[in-house]
C-alpha positions, 0 to 999 in steps of 0.5 A, a space after each residue: 500500500 502506498 503511504 502518501 496519497 500524493 504518490 497514489 495520484 502520481 501513479 494513477 496519472 502515469 497509468 492513465 496514459 498507458 492503461 486500456 479503457 476497459 472497465 476492470 482497469 477503471 474499477 481498479 483505479 477507482 478502488 485505489 483512490 477510494 482506499 488511499 484518498 476517499 477513505 482517509 478524507 471522509 471524516 474531514 469532508 463530513 465534519 468540515 463540510 469540505 468539497 472532496 477536492 483531493 479525491 476528485 482531482 485523483 479521479 481526474 488524474 486517472 482520466 476518469 472525468 470523461 467516463 461517460 463521454 463517447 470514445 469518438 470524443 476522446 472519452 472512456 466510452 463507458 455506460 451506466 453500469 460503469 457509473 453505478 459501480 464506480 459510485 458504489 465503490 466511492 459511496 462505501 467510503 464517502 457519499 459526498 465524493 460519490 455524489 460530486 463525481 456522479 453529478 460531474 458525469 451527469 453534466 458531461 453526459 448531457 454535453 456529450 450527447 449531441 456535442 457540436 465541434 465547439 463544445 467538443 473542443 471547449 468542454 469535452 476535451 478538457 473534461 477528458 484530459 482531467 482539467 475541467 469539472 462540470 455539473 448539472 443545475 436544474 433545481 429551483 426554489 419555486 418549483 421544488 421537485 418539479 425540476 422540469 419546469 424551470 423558471 430561469 429565462 433564456 432570451 435570444 439576443 441576436 443570432 449568436 447569443 442568449 441572455 440568461 436570468 434566474 436562480 438555481 438551488 442545490 447545485 452540487 459542486 457549486 463554486 468548484 465546477 468550471 461549468 454548469 449545465 443549466 436549464 431555462 425556459 425560452 421567453 421567445 413568444 413564437 416558441 411553444 409553451 412548456 419547452 425548455 432548453 439547456 445551456 452550458 454556463 462557464 463559471 467565469 461568466 459575467 453576472 454569474 454568482 455562486 451562493 454561500 457554502 453548503 451547511 447541510 445535515 448530510 452529504 455535507 461535502 457536496 458543496 450544494 449551492 445556490 446560483 444567481 444568473 443576472 443577464 448572463 450572456 451565453 453564446 448560442 454555441 453553448 446551447 445543448 441540442 435544439 431549443 426546447 427539446 430538453 424533455 427528450 434529454 430529460 428522459 433519455 440522458 439526464 434522468 438515467 445518468 443521474 438516477 444511476 449515479 444516485 443508485 450506485 452511491 446509496 448501494 455503496 452506503 448500504 454495503 458499508 453499513 452491512 459490512 460494519 454490522 457484520 464486523 461488530 457482531 462478530 467481535 462483540 461479546 456479552 461479558 456475562 456469558 462470553 457469547 458472541 452476538 453473531 451466535 444469537 439466533 434472532 440477530 442471525 435472522 435479522 441480519 439475513 433479512 437485511 442481506 437479502 434486501 441489499 442483494 436484491 436491490 443490487 441485482 435490480 440496480 445492475 440489471 437496470 443499468 445493463 439494460 439501459 446500456 443495451 438499449 432495451 425499451 423498458 430500461 428507463 422504468 427499471 432505472 427509476 425503480 432502482 433508485 426508488 428501491 435503493 432509497 428504501 433499502 439504505 434507510 431501512 438498513 441503516 436504521 436496523 443496523 443501528 438497532 442491532 449494534 446498539 448505543 455505540 452507533 449514537 456516538 457523534 463520531 460514529 460512521 453510522 452517524 454519518 451514514 444515517 444523515 447521508 441516507 436521508 437525502 436518498 428520498 429527497 433528491 429529485 426525482 423523489 421516491 414518490 415521484 419515481 413510483 408515480 412515473 413507474 405507475 404511469 408508464 405501465 398504464 400507458 399514461 404521460 409521465 408529466 401529466 400534472 
């Protein structure tokens, strides 16, 4: 094991120039980063609400910034299964780190889906080279979970430019991203009502401001900040796809990538919680009888139930991601179900494990303390669990997803 994280980063940087972009090599690199950097920094990231910069930079050094960028654009060309597995590895050590990397991948996937030449050179090339962090910014205070109804306004000002006005909330990587993929509604009176667009907004744009540091209950390192956009001028070259076609992007790119990143992250948290329970129950003995808790039948039974819950959730998540990568028509429903199920799973497992392990888990510096706080966000991050199950029901009944 290398002793200094800086040595790990240097080694990964060297490997990235020679190693094939196959999934096994990628996962090995991520595992090294998780053990040598993410695990070391996890407590400080949570305690100090610190953006996990060392881990993100190490992932960039390993040339994983372009994980989901197609190979024709110079990326790794990986799909949702790779994203799930990477976020799972990172999430076992630090959910904030997994979320930050996952949201970068969401932004990169939107840029890469129909990238014009300018976007390939200006954004994708530095993303692939490990010099650029991006993120998605859809949430707004007024619309809540209905993130697909942006109130930010995008006004064409001539043939080559837009002006963007509005505010966004809960932008992961806020203040650290080099660019933001922002949703906005057009104010062109000739444009159909209800349409919205996405544009890439460079962090150094005039009129673009990032709000104060995030101080949340959980996921404290994700730097989830507000963004204010006051007459931000954006070149038309930064428009992603065509004006008003973002509903297509939403269900074909954004939701699948985002939901898979979240599913992998919380699968990692759940696995870590279960591992912690097994280790503790094997070690802990009653002083009056010298009996290990691992020998108690009711504990064995309850732990067996939890293992089954985690394993069937893992199989659903992997199946959903693989199905989407294979282009199966029902894959989106499975991807939505995976995120809804892992949200239930992680919260149930954390709660049950805390009961099994007892009062020791209530210490303020306990890992379970952090896992409990991080887990709550699984239900809250839009699309929320309730919204996903509504969409699933509408899908299997042949109804429009956005009926209200």
